[in-house]
N, C-alpha and C positions, 0 to 999 in steps of 0.2 A: 504494500500500500504506500501511496505517496500523498503527502499533504500539500494542498495548494495554498494560495494567499488567504483564503477565507477559513483556514483551519479545517476544511472538510477533506476527508481522505478519498482519493480516487483509486479504484483498482488499477493494477498494473496494465491491463489491456486498454484502459482509457487514457493512459498517459500520452501526452502529445510528444511525438517523435518526429524529428526532421526528415528522416528517411521515409516514414510512412506518409507524411504530409506531401512530400515530393511525388510519391506514387499516386496520391489521390488528386493531384492537380490535373484538371482536364487538359488534354492536348488539343490544340486548335485543329479544326477540320481542314480538309484539303481545300475547300472553297475559301476559307478565311486566309489560309497560307497563300493561295494564288492571288487573292486580292491584295495582300500585303506585299507580295513580290511585284505586282503591277504598280502599286503606289511607289515602291522603292525605285523601280525602273523609270517612272515618271519624274521623280526627283532628280535622278541622275541625268535624264534627258534635259530637263529644265535647267539644271546647273550647267551642263555643257553649252546649251544655247545662250544662257546669260554670260558665261565666260567668253564665248566667241564674240558676241555682240559688243561686250564691254571692251575687249581687247581691240577690236576694229575701231570702235569709236574713240577709245583712248589714244590710239595711234593717230587718228585723224585730228583730234584736238591738239596733240603734241606737235604734229606737222604744222597746223595752222598757227599755233601760239609761238613756236620757236624757229621753224624753218623758213616760213614766209610771212613774218610779221609786218614787213614793210609793204606787202602787196594787199593787205586787208585793212579795214578800218579799225579804229580803236574799239568800237562796240563789239566787233567780231573777235578781237583779241581778248576782251573781257569775258565774253561768252565762252571762248575756248578754255580760258583758265578755270572758269567755274565748271565747265564740262569735264575737265580733267579730274576735279574732285569727285564729281558725281559718278563718272564712269570707273574711277578707281574703287569707289565704294561698291558699285555693281559687280566689279571683278571679285571683290571679297565675298559678297553675298552668293555669287555663282559658285565659288569654291566651297563655301559652307554647305550649299544645297547639294553639291556633288558628293561631299564627304558624308553628309547625312544619308543620302541614298545608298552609298556604298556600305555604310554601317548597317543599314536595314537589310540589305541583301546578305551581308554576313550573318546577321541574326536569323534570317530565314533559313540559311543553310545549316546553322546550328540546330534550329528546331527540327529540321528534317532528319538530321543525324540522330538527334535525341529520340525522335519517334521511331526510327529504325532500330536503335539500340533497345528501346523498351519492347518493341515487337519481337525482337530476337530473344529477349529475356523471357517474355511470356511464352515463347515457342521453344522452351528448353527441352521438350520431348521430341523435337524434330518433326512436328506435325505441320501440315500445310496451312497457310494463312488464307486460304480461299474463302 
């Protein structure tokens, strides 16, 4: 018998155990996993797109602000300098989106491997999982 915080004793079979709690945690369904993978791929695609657009626009603003400043008006130069700040921030956001998507894809693969491992443990008699 184990006593809990309320001085009530619990039988040993009702004792909370980390290993049994991990086995009782429901595994996500294939549909949920597929939706999570789709969202992760969307994040990676959006991050790549934002990175590409930000790099192109950042190079354009650098070109306008520093390579040909004498051929453009003062207003265009000011806009180019402000644009450099904005597109550099977009570059960072794109990178974070990409990293988040890649992390979620990694978590997806971990969940798949965990489900395979649990299925193999349940099938320790060598029976078919059909």
